[in-house]
TIKEBA-824260 format. One record per residue: z, x, y of N, C-alpha, C, O in turn; residue in three letters; residue number from 1. Coordinates in Angstrom, 1 decimal. Each point is the difference from the previous one (the first is absolute). Example, Ala and Ser with C-alpha at 12.3 -4.5 7.8 and 13.67 -1.06 7.14 Angstrom:
# TIKEBA-824260
<r n_pz="7.8" n_px="13.2" n_py="-5.7" ca_pz="0.0" ca_px="-0.9" ca_py="1.2" c_pz="0.0" c_px="0.9" c_py="1.2" o_pz="0.7" o_px="1.0" o_py="0.0" rest="ALA" nr="1"/>
<r n_pz="-1.4" n_px="-1.4" n_py="1.1" ca_pz="0.0" ca_px="0.9" ca_py="1.1" c_pz="0.8" c_px="-0.8" c_py="1.1" o_pz="0.1" o_px="0.5" o_py="1.1" rest="SER" nr="2"/>
# end
This chain:
# TIKEBA-824260
<r n_pz="-65.0" n_px="-55.3" n_py="34.3" ca_pz="1.2" ca_px="-0.2" ca_py="0.6" c_pz="0.8" c_px="1.3" c_py="0.0" o_pz="-0.3" o_px="0.9" o_py="-0.7" rest="THR" nr="1"/>
<r n_pz="1.3" n_px="-0.8" n_py="1.6" ca_pz="0.8" ca_px="1.2" ca_py="0.1" c_pz="0.8" c_px="0.2" c_py="-1.3" o_pz="0.0" o_px="1.2" o_py="-0.4" rest="LEU" nr="2"/>
<r n_pz="0.5" n_px="-2.2" n_py="-0.2" ca_pz="0.7" ca_px="0.2" ca_py="-1.2" c_pz="-0.9" c_px="0.5" c_py="-1.1" o_pz="0.5" o_px="0.9" o_py="-0.8" rest="LEU" nr="3"/>
<r n_pz="-1.7" n_px="-1.4" n_py="0.7" ca_pz="-0.9" ca_px="0.5" ca_py="-1.0" c_pz="-0.4" c_px="1.5" c_py="0.2" o_pz="-0.1" o_px="0.8" o_py="-0.9" rest="GLY" nr="4"/>
<r n_pz="0.0" n_px="-0.4" n_py="2.2" ca_pz="-0.3" ca_px="1.4" ca_py="0.3" c_pz="1.1" c_px="0.9" c_py="-0.4" o_pz="-0.2" o_px="1.0" o_py="-0.6" rest="PHE" nr="5"/>
<r n_pz="1.4" n_px="-1.4" n_py="1.0" ca_pz="1.2" ca_px="0.8" ca_py="-0.4" c_pz="0.2" c_px="0.1" c_py="-1.5" o_pz="0.3" o_px="1.1" o_py="-0.5" rest="VAL" nr="6"/>
<r n_pz="-0.5" n_px="-2.2" n_py="-0.2" ca_pz="0.1" ca_px="0.0" ca_py="-1.5" c_pz="-1.0" c_px="1.0" c_py="-0.6" o_pz="0.3" o_px="0.7" o_py="-0.9" rest="SER" nr="7"/>
<r n_pz="-1.5" n_px="-0.8" n_py="1.4" ca_pz="-1.1" ca_px="0.9" ca_py="-0.5" c_pz="0.3" c_px="1.4" c_py="0.3" o_pz="-0.2" o_px="0.9" o_py="-0.9" rest="ALA" nr="8"/>
<r n_pz="0.7" n_px="-0.6" n_py="2.1" ca_pz="0.3" ca_px="1.4" ca_py="0.4" c_pz="1.2" c_px="0.5" c_py="-0.9" o_pz="-0.1" o_px="1.1" o_py="-0.5" rest="PHE" nr="9"/>
<r n_pz="1.1" n_px="-1.9" n_py="0.2" ca_pz="1.1" ca_px="0.5" ca_py="-0.8" c_pz="-0.4" c_px="0.2" c_py="-1.4" o_pz="0.5" o_px="0.9" o_py="-0.7" rest="LEU" nr="10"/>
<r n_pz="-1.4" n_px="-1.7" n_py="0.2" ca_pz="-0.5" ca_px="0.1" ca_py="-1.4" c_pz="-0.8" c_px="1.3" c_py="-0.2" o_pz="0.1" o_px="0.6" o_py="-1.0" rest="MET" nr="11"/>
<r n_pz="-0.7" n_px="-0.2" n_py="2.1" ca_pz="-0.8" ca_px="1.3" ca_py="0.0" c_pz="0.9" c_px="1.2" c_py="0.2" o_pz="-0.4" o_px="1.1" o_py="-0.3" rest="GLN" nr="12"/>
<r n_pz="1.6" n_px="-1.3" n_py="0.8" ca_pz="0.9" ca_px="1.1" ca_py="0.3" c_pz="1.4" c_px="-0.3" c_py="-0.7" o_pz="0.9" o_px="-0.3" o_py="0.7" rest="HIS" nr="13"/>
<r n_pz="-0.8" n_px="0.4" n_py="-2.0" ca_pz="1.2" ca_px="-0.4" ca_py="-0.7" c_pz="1.2" c_px="0.8" c_py="0.3" o_pz="1.1" o_px="-0.4" o_py="-0.2" rest="PRO" nr="14"/>
<r n_pz="-1.2" n_px="1.6" n_py="0.7" ca_pz="1.1" ca_px="0.9" ca_py="0.3" c_pz="0.6" c_px="-0.2" c_py="1.4" o_pz="0.9" o_px="0.7" o_py="0.4" rest="GLY" nr="15"/>
<r n_pz="-1.5" n_px="-1.6" n_py="0.4" ca_pz="0.4" ca_px="-0.1" ca_py="1.4" c_pz="1.3" c_px="-0.7" c_py="0.1" o_pz="0.9" o_px="0.5" o_py="0.6" rest="LEU" nr="16"/>
<r n_pz="-0.8" n_px="-1.7" n_py="-1.2" ca_pz="1.2" ca_px="-0.8" ca_py="0.2" c_pz="0.7" c_px="-0.1" c_py="-1.4" o_pz="-0.3" o_px="-0.8" o_py="-0.8" rest="VAL" nr="17"/>
<r n_pz="1.2" n_px="1.8" n_py="0.6" ca_pz="0.7" ca_px="0.1" ca_py="-1.3" c_pz="1.2" c_px="1.0" c_py="0.3" o_pz="0.1" o_px="0.5" o_py="1.1" rest="CYS" nr="18"/>
<r n_pz="0.7" n_px="-0.3" n_py="-2.1" ca_pz="1.1" ca_px="1.0" ca_py="0.1" c_pz="-0.6" c_px="1.4" c_py="0.0" o_pz="-0.8" o_px="0.4" o_py="-0.8" rest="ARG" nr="19"/>
<r n_pz="1.2" n_px="0.3" n_py="1.8" ca_pz="-0.3" ca_px="1.4" ca_py="0.2" c_pz="1.3" c_px="0.9" c_py="-0.2" o_pz="1.0" o_px="-0.4" o_py="0.5" rest="HIS" nr="20"/>
<r n_pz="-1.2" n_px="1.5" n_py="-1.2" ca_pz="1.1" ca_px="0.9" ca_py="-0.2" c_pz="-0.3" c_px="1.3" c_py="0.7" o_pz="-1.1" o_px="0.5" o_py="-0.1" rest="THR" nr="21"/>
<r n_pz="2.0" n_px="-0.1" n_py="1.0" ca_pz="-0.2" ca_px="1.3" ca_py="0.7" c_pz="0.9" c_px="1.1" c_py="-0.5" o_pz="1.2" o_px="-0.3" o_py="-0.2" rest="LEU" nr="22"/>
<r n_pz="-1.7" n_px="1.5" n_py="0.0" ca_pz="0.8" ca_px="1.1" ca_py="-0.5" c_pz="-0.3" c_px="1.2" c_py="0.9" o_pz="-1.1" o_px="0.4" o_py="0.2" rest="GLU" nr="23"/>
<r n_pz="2.2" n_px="0.2" n_py="0.2" ca_pz="-0.1" ca_px="1.3" ca_py="0.8" c_pz="-0.1" c_px="1.1" c_py="-1.0" o_pz="0.9" o_px="0.2" o_py="-0.8" rest="ILE" nr="24"/>
<r n_pz="-2.0" n_px="0.6" n_py="1.0" ca_pz="-0.2" ca_px="1.2" ca_py="-0.8" c_pz="-0.3" c_px="1.2" c_py="0.9" o_pz="-0.1" o_px="-0.1" o_py="1.2" rest="THR" nr="25"/>
<r n_pz="0.1" n_px="1.3" n_py="-1.8" ca_pz="-0.4" ca_px="1.2" ca_py="0.7" c_pz="-1.4" c_px="-0.1" c_py="0.6" o_pz="-0.2" o_px="0.4" o_py="1.1" rest="GLU" nr="26"/>
<r n_pz="-0.7" n_px="-1.0" n_py="-1.8" ca_pz="-1.4" ca_px="-0.1" ca_py="0.4" c_pz="-0.2" c_px="-1.0" c_py="1.1" o_pz="-0.9" o_px="0.1" o_py="0.8" rest="ALA" nr="27"/>
<r n_pz="1.7" n_px="-1.2" n_py="-0.8" ca_pz="-0.2" ca_px="-1.1" ca_py="1.0" c_pz="0.7" c_px="-1.2" c_py="-0.5" o_pz="0.9" o_px="0.0" o_py="-0.9" rest="GLY" nr="28"/>
<r n_pz="-1.3" n_px="-1.1" n_py="1.5" ca_pz="0.6" ca_px="-1.3" ca_py="-0.3" c_pz="-0.9" c_px="-0.7" c_py="-1.1" o_pz="-1.2" o_px="-0.2" o_py="0.3" rest="LEU" nr="29"/>
<r n_pz="1.7" n_px="-0.1" n_py="-1.4" ca_pz="-0.8" ca_px="-0.6" ca_py="-1.1" c_pz="0.2" c_px="-1.5" c_py="0.1" o_pz="1.2" o_px="-0.5" o_py="0.1" rest="ILE" nr="30"/>
<r n_pz="-2.3" n_px="-0.3" n_py="-0.1" ca_pz="0.1" ca_px="-1.4" ca_py="0.0" c_pz="-0.6" c_px="-0.5" c_py="-1.3" o_pz="-1.1" o_px="0.4" o_py="-0.4" rest="GLU" nr="31"/>
<r n_pz="1.9" n_px="-1.3" n_py="-0.3" ca_pz="-0.5" ca_px="-0.5" ca_py="-1.3" c_pz="0.0" c_px="-1.6" c_py="0.0" o_pz="0.9" o_px="-0.6" o_py="0.6" rest="ARG" nr="32"/>
<r n_pz="-1.9" n_px="0.1" n_py="-1.2" ca_pz="-0.1" ca_px="-1.5" ca_py="-0.2" c_pz="-0.4" c_px="-0.2" c_py="-1.4" o_pz="-0.2" o_px="1.0" o_py="-0.8" rest="THR" nr="33"/>
<r n_pz="0.0" n_px="-2.2" n_py="0.3" ca_pz="-0.5" ca_px="-0.3" ca_py="-1.3" c_pz="-1.4" c_px="0.5" c_py="-0.2" o_pz="-0.4" o_px="0.3" o_py="-1.2" rest="GLU" nr="34"/>
<r n_pz="-0.4" n_px="-0.1" n_py="2.2" ca_pz="-1.4" ca_px="0.3" ca_py="-0.1" c_pz="-0.3" c_px="1.4" c_py="0.6" o_pz="-1.2" o_px="0.4" o_py="0.0" rest="VAL" nr="35"/>
<r n_pz="2.1" n_px="0.2" n_py="0.6" ca_pz="-0.4" ca_px="1.2" ca_py="0.8" c_pz="1.2" c_px="1.0" c_py="0.1" o_pz="1.2" o_px="-0.4" o_py="-0.1" rest="ASN" nr="36"/>
<r n_pz="-1.6" n_px="1.7" n_py="0.3" ca_pz="1.0" ca_px="1.0" ca_py="0.4" c_pz="-0.7" c_px="0.9" c_py="1.0" o_pz="-1.1" o_px="0.5" o_py="-0.2" rest="GLU" nr="37"/>
<r n_pz="1.8" n_px="-0.3" n_py="1.4" ca_pz="-0.6" ca_px="0.8" ca_py="1.1" c_pz="1.1" c_px="1.0" c_py="0.4" o_pz="1.2" o_px="-0.2" o_py="0.0" rest="SER" nr="38"/>
<r n_pz="-1.8" n_px="1.4" n_py="0.4" ca_pz="0.9" ca_px="1.0" ca_py="0.6" c_pz="-0.4" c_px="0.1" c_py="1.5" o_pz="-1.1" o_px="0.3" o_py="0.4" rest="LEU" nr="39"/>
<r n_pz="2.1" n_px="-0.5" n_py="0.4" ca_pz="-0.2" ca_px="0.2" ca_py="1.5" c_pz="0.7" c_px="1.3" c_py="0.3" o_pz="1.2" o_px="0.1" o_py="0.1" rest="HIS" nr="40"/>
<r n_pz="-2.0" n_px="0.9" n_py="0.2" ca_pz="0.5" ca_px="1.3" ca_py="0.3" c_pz="0.8" c_px="0.0" c_py="1.4" o_pz="-0.3" o_px="-0.8" o_py="0.9" rest="ARG" nr="41"/>
<r n_pz="1.3" n_px="1.7" n_py="-0.9" ca_pz="0.9" ca_px="0.0" ca_py="1.2" c_pz="-0.7" c_px="0.0" c_py="1.4" o_pz="0.5" o_px="-0.7" o_py="0.9" rest="TRP" nr="42"/>
<r n_pz="-1.5" n_px="1.5" n_py="-0.8" ca_pz="-0.7" ca_px="0.0" ca_py="1.4" c_pz="-0.6" c_px="-1.3" c_py="0.4" o_pz="-0.2" o_px="-0.2" o_py="1.2" rest="PRO" nr="43"/>
<r n_pz="0.0" n_px="-0.7" n_py="-2.2" ca_pz="-0.6" ca_px="-1.3" ca_py="0.3" c_pz="1.0" c_px="-1.0" c_py="0.5" o_pz="-0.3" o_px="-1.1" o_py="0.5" rest="ASN" nr="44"/>
<r n_pz="1.6" n_px="1.4" n_py="-0.7" ca_pz="1.1" ca_px="-0.9" ca_py="0.4" c_pz="0.1" c_px="0.2" c_py="1.5" o_pz="0.4" o_px="1.0" o_py="0.5" rest="ILE" nr="45"/>
<r n_pz="-0.9" n_px="-2.0" n_py="0.3" ca_pz="-0.1" ca_px="0.2" ca_py="1.5" c_pz="1.0" c_px="-0.8" c_py="0.8" o_pz="0.1" o_px="0.3" o_py="1.2" rest="CYS" nr="46"/>
<r n_pz="0.6" n_px="-1.2" n_py="-1.8" ca_pz="1.0" ca_px="-0.8" ca_py="0.8" c_pz="1.0" c_px="-0.6" c_py="-1.0" o_pz="-0.4" o_px="-0.6" o_py="-1.0" rest="ARG" nr="47"/>
<r n_pz="1.7" n_px="0.6" n_py="1.4" ca_pz="1.0" ca_px="-0.7" ca_py="-0.7" c_pz="0.9" c_px="-0.7" c_py="1.0" o_pz="0.5" o_px="0.7" o_py="0.9" rest="ILE" nr="48"/>
<r n_pz="-0.3" n_px="-2.0" n_py="-1.1" ca_pz="1.0" ca_px="-0.6" ca_py="0.9" c_pz="0.6" c_px="-1.2" c_py="-0.7" o_pz="-0.6" o_px="-0.6" o_py="-0.9" rest="PHE" nr="49"/>
<r n_pz="1.7" n_px="0.1" n_py="1.4" ca_pz="0.8" ca_px="-1.1" ca_py="-0.5" c_pz="0.0" c_px="-1.1" c_py="1.0" o_pz="0.3" o_px="0.2" o_py="1.2" rest="SER" nr="50"/>
<r n_pz="-0.7" n_px="-1.4" n_py="-1.6" ca_pz="0.0" ca_px="-1.2" ca_py="0.9" c_pz="0.1" c_px="-1.3" c_py="-0.8" o_pz="-0.7" o_px="-0.1" o_py="-1.0" rest="PHE" nr="51"/>
<r n_pz="1.5" n_px="-0.8" n_py="1.4" ca_pz="0.0" ca_px="-1.4" ca_py="-0.5" c_pz="0.1" c_px="-0.1" c_py="-1.5" o_pz="-0.7" o_px="-0.7" o_py="-0.7" rest="ALA" nr="52"/>
<r n_pz="1.7" n_px="1.5" n_py="0.1" ca_pz="0.2" ca_px="-0.2" ca_py="-1.4" c_pz="-0.9" c_px="0.8" c_py="-0.9" o_pz="0.1" o_px="-0.1" o_py="-1.2" rest="GLY" nr="53"/>
<r n_pz="-1.0" n_px="1.0" n_py="1.8" ca_pz="-0.9" ca_px="0.8" ca_py="-0.8" c_pz="0.0" c_px="1.4" c_py="0.5" o_pz="0.3" o_px="0.3" o_py="1.1" rest="TYR" nr="54"/>
<r n_pz="-0.6" n_px="0.6" n_py="-2.1" ca_pz="-0.3" ca_px="1.4" ca_py="0.3" c_pz="-1.5" c_px="0.2" c_py="-0.1" o_pz="-0.5" o_px="-0.3" o_py="-1.1" rest="LEU" nr="55"/>
<r n_pz="-0.1" n_px="0.7" n_py="2.2" ca_pz="-1.5" ca_px="0.1" ca_py="0.0" c_pz="-0.4" c_px="1.5" c_py="-0.2" o_pz="0.5" o_px="0.9" o_py="0.7" rest="TYR" nr="56"/>
<r n_pz="-1.3" n_px="-0.6" n_py="-1.7" ca_pz="-0.5" ca_px="1.3" ca_py="-0.3" c_pz="-1.5" c_px="0.0" c_py="0.1" o_pz="-0.7" o_px="-0.5" o_py="-0.9" rest="VAL" nr="57"/>
<r n_pz="0.2" n_px="1.1" n_py="1.9" ca_pz="-1.5" ca_px="0.1" ca_py="0.2" c_pz="-0.5" c_px="1.2" c_py="-0.8" o_pz="0.4" o_px="1.2" o_py="0.3" rest="TYR" nr="58"/>
<r n_pz="-1.3" n_px="-1.5" n_py="-1.2" ca_pz="-0.7" ca_px="1.1" ca_py="-0.8" c_pz="-1.4" c_px="0.1" c_py="0.5" o_pz="-1.0" o_px="-0.2" o_py="-0.8" rest="VAL" nr="59"/>
<r n_pz="0.8" n_px="0.4" n_py="2.0" ca_pz="-1.3" ca_px="-0.1" ca_py="0.7" c_pz="0.1" c_px="-0.9" c_py="1.2" o_pz="1.0" o_px="-0.7" o_py="0.1" rest="GLY" nr="60"/>
<r n_pz="-1.9" n_px="0.7" n_py="0.8" ca_pz="0.1" ca_px="-0.8" ca_py="1.2" c_pz="0.0" c_px="-1.5" c_py="-0.3" o_pz="0.6" o_px="-0.8" o_py="0.8" rest="GLN" nr="61"/>
<r n_pz="-1.3" n_px="0.4" n_py="-1.8" ca_pz="-0.2" ca_px="-1.5" ca_py="-0.3" c_pz="0.6" c_px="-0.4" c_py="-1.3" o_pz="-0.2" o_px="-1.2" o_py="-0.4" rest="ASP" nr="62"/>
<r n_pz="1.0" n_px="2.0" n_py="-0.3" ca_pz="0.5" ca_px="-0.3" ca_py="-1.3" c_pz="1.5" c_px="0.1" c_py="0.1" o_pz="0.6" o_px="1.1" o_py="0.2" rest="ASN" nr="63"/>
<r n_pz="0.2" n_px="-2.2" n_py="-0.4" ca_pz="1.4" ca_px="0.1" ca_py="0.1" c_pz="0.7" c_px="-0.7" c_py="-1.2" o_pz="-0.5" o_px="-0.9" o_py="-0.6" rest="VAL" nr="64"/>
<r n_pz="1.6" n_px="1.5" n_py="0.2" ca_pz="0.9" ca_px="-0.6" ca_py="-1.0" c_pz="1.1" c_px="-0.6" c_py="0.7" o_pz="0.7" o_px="0.7" o_py="0.8" rest="HIS" nr="65"/>
<r n_pz="-0.4" n_px="-2.0" n_py="-1.0" ca_pz="1.1" ca_px="-0.7" ca_py="0.6" c_pz="1.1" c_px="-0.2" c_py="-1.1" o_pz="-0.2" o_px="-0.8" o_py="-0.9" rest="MET" nr="66"/>
<r n_pz="1.2" n_px="1.6" n_py="1.1" ca_pz="1.1" ca_px="0.0" ca_py="-1.0" c_pz="1.1" c_px="-0.9" c_py="0.4" o_pz="0.6" o_px="0.2" o_py="1.0" rest="ILE" nr="67"/>
<r n_pz="-0.4" n_px="-1.3" n_py="-1.7" ca_pz="1.1" ca_px="-0.9" ca_py="0.4" c_pz="1.4" c_px="0.6" c_py="-0.2" o_pz="0.3" o_px="0.5" o_py="-1.1" rest="PRO" nr="68"/>
<r n_pz="0.4" n_px="-0.5" n_py="2.2" ca_pz="1.4" ca_px="0.7" ca_py="-0.1" c_pz="0.9" c_px="-0.7" c_py="-1.0" o_pz="0.9" o_px="0.6" o_py="-0.5" rest="LYS" nr="69"/>
<r n_pz="-1.1" n_px="-1.9" n_py="0.3" ca_pz="0.8" ca_px="-0.8" ca_py="-0.9" c_pz="-0.1" c_px="0.5" c_py="-1.4" o_pz="0.9" o_px="-0.3" o_py="-0.8" rest="ARG" nr="70"/>
<r n_pz="-1.9" n_px="1.1" n_py="0.4" ca_pz="-0.2" ca_px="0.4" ca_py="-1.3" c_pz="0.8" c_px="1.3" c_py="-0.3" o_pz="0.0" o_px="0.4" o_py="-1.2" rest="ASP" nr="71"/>
<r n_pz="0.6" n_px="0.2" n_py="2.2" ca_pz="0.8" ca_px="1.2" ca_py="-0.2" c_pz="1.4" c_px="-0.1" c_py="0.6" o_pz="0.2" o_px="-0.8" o_py="0.9" rest="LEU" nr="72"/>
<r n_pz="0.7" n_px="1.5" n_py="-1.5" ca_pz="1.3" ca_px="0.1" ca_py="0.6" c_pz="-0.1" c_px="0.7" c_py="1.3" o_pz="-1.0" o_px="0.8" o_py="0.2" rest="THR" nr="73"/>
<r n_pz="1.9" n_px="-1.0" n_py="0.8" ca_pz="-0.1" ca_px="0.8" ca_py="1.2" c_pz="0.0" c_px="1.5" c_py="-0.2" o_pz="-0.8" o_px="0.8" o_py="0.7" rest="PRO" nr="74"/>
<r n_pz="1.6" n_px="-0.3" n_py="-1.6" ca_pz="0.0" ca_px="1.4" ca_py="-0.3" c_pz="-1.3" c_px="0.5" c_py="-0.6" o_pz="-0.5" o_px="1.1" o_py="0.4" rest="ALA" nr="75"/>
<r n_pz="-0.1" n_px="-1.8" n_py="-1.3" ca_pz="-1.2" ca_px="0.4" ca_py="-0.7" c_pz="-1.2" c_px="-0.1" c_py="1.1" o_pz="-0.8" o_px="0.9" o_py="0.0" rest="ALA" nr="76"/>
<r n_pz="0.8" n_px="-1.9" n_py="0.8" ca_pz="-1.0" ca_px="-0.1" ca_py="1.1" c_pz="0.1" c_px="1.2" c_py="0.9" o_pz="-1.0" o_px="0.6" o_py="0.4" rest="LEU" nr="77"/>
<r n_pz="2.2" n_px="-0.2" n_py="0.0" ca_pz="0.2" ca_px="1.1" ca_py="1.0" c_pz="-0.5" c_px="1.3" c_py="-0.7" o_pz="-0.6" o_px="0.8" o_py="0.7" rest="ALA" nr="78"/>
<r n_pz="1.0" n_px="-0.6" n_py="-1.9" ca_pz="-0.5" ca_px="1.2" ca_py="-0.7" c_pz="-1.5" c_px="0.1" c_py="-0.2" o_pz="-0.6" o_px="1.0" o_py="0.3" rest="LYS" nr="79"/>
<r n_pz="0.0" n_px="-2.2" n_py="-0.7" ca_pz="-1.4" ca_px="0.0" ca_py="-0.1" c_pz="-0.7" c_px="0.3" c_py="1.3" o_pz="-1.0" o_px="0.8" o_py="0.0" rest="PHE" nr="80"/>
<r n_pz="1.4" n_px="-1.4" n_py="1.1" ca_pz="-0.6" ca_px="0.2" ca_py="1.3" c_pz="0.2" c_px="1.5" c_py="0.4" o_pz="-0.9" o_px="0.6" o_py="0.6" rest="GLU" nr="81"/>
<r n_pz="2.1" n_px="-0.1" n_py="-0.8" ca_pz="0.3" ca_px="1.4" ca_py="0.4" c_pz="-0.9" c_px="0.9" c_py="-0.8" o_pz="-0.5" o_px="1.0" o_py="0.6" rest="SER" nr="82"/>
<r n_pz="0.4" n_px="-1.2" n_py="-1.9" ca_pz="-0.9" ca_px="0.9" ca_py="-0.8" c_pz="-1.4" c_px="-0.1" c_py="0.4" o_pz="-0.7" o_px="1.0" o_py="0.1" rest="ASP" nr="83"/>
<r n_pz="0.2" n_px="-2.2" n_py="0.2" ca_pz="-1.4" ca_px="-0.2" ca_py="0.5" c_pz="-0.2" c_px="0.8" c_py="1.3" o_pz="-1.0" o_px="0.8" o_py="0.1" rest="LEU" nr="84"/>
<r n_pz="1.9" n_px="-1.0" n_py="0.8" ca_pz="-0.1" ca_px="0.7" ca_py="1.3" c_pz="0.0" c_px="1.6" c_py="-0.1" o_pz="-0.8" o_px="0.7" o_py="0.6" rest="ARG" nr="85"/>
<r n_pz="1.7" n_px="-0.3" n_py="-1.5" ca_pz="0.1" ca_px="1.5" ca_py="-0.2" c_pz="-1.3" c_px="0.5" c_py="-0.6" o_pz="-0.5" o_px="1.0" o_py="0.5" rest="GLU" nr="86"/>
<r n_pz="0.0" n_px="-1.6" n_py="-1.5" ca_pz="-1.2" ca_px="0.5" ca_py="-0.7" c_pz="-1.3" c_px="-0.2" c_py="0.9" o_pz="-0.9" o_px="0.8" o_py="-0.1" rest="ARG" nr="87"/>
<r n_pz="0.9" n_px="-1.9" n_py="0.9" ca_pz="-1.2" ca_px="-0.2" ca_py="0.9" c_pz="0.2" c_px="0.7" c_py="1.3" o_pz="-0.9" o_px="-0.1" o_py="0.8" rest="ALA" nr="88"/>
<r n_pz="2.0" n_px="0.8" n_py="-0.7" ca_pz="0.3" ca_px="0.8" ca_py="1.2" c_pz="0.1" c_px="-0.9" c_py="1.3" o_pz="-0.5" o_px="0.3" o_py="1.0" rest="LYS" nr="89"/>
<r n_pz="1.2" n_px="-1.4" n_py="-1.2" ca_pz="0.2" ca_px="-1.0" ca_py="1.1" c_pz="1.5" c_px="-0.2" c_py="0.2" o_pz="0.7" o_px="-0.2" o_py="-1.0" rest="MET" nr="90"/>
<r n_pz="-0.2" n_px="0.3" n_py="2.2" ca_pz="1.4" ca_px="-0.2" ca_py="0.2" c_pz="0.3" c_px="-1.2" c_py="0.8" o_pz="1.2" o_px="-0.3" o_py="0.2" rest="LYS" nr="91"/>
# end
């Protein structure tokens, strides 16, 4: 069944659906979960846009972080997006 397939997939990929923390650093965007830590270097950030309550940050053509706007104050969200765009050289 589809539910069984999805359950099996999620059990094999425990870091997929969980809380992710993103940190802007000189080296790139660091993503942390309970099971993983990844560095996405600035040249790999290929697209940033805002739509329907989320800020979308593409760290490759097929890998996106969907950041819920409700989790940040408007000022914090604006600063985060501005800092991302500046470091990724996107305006």
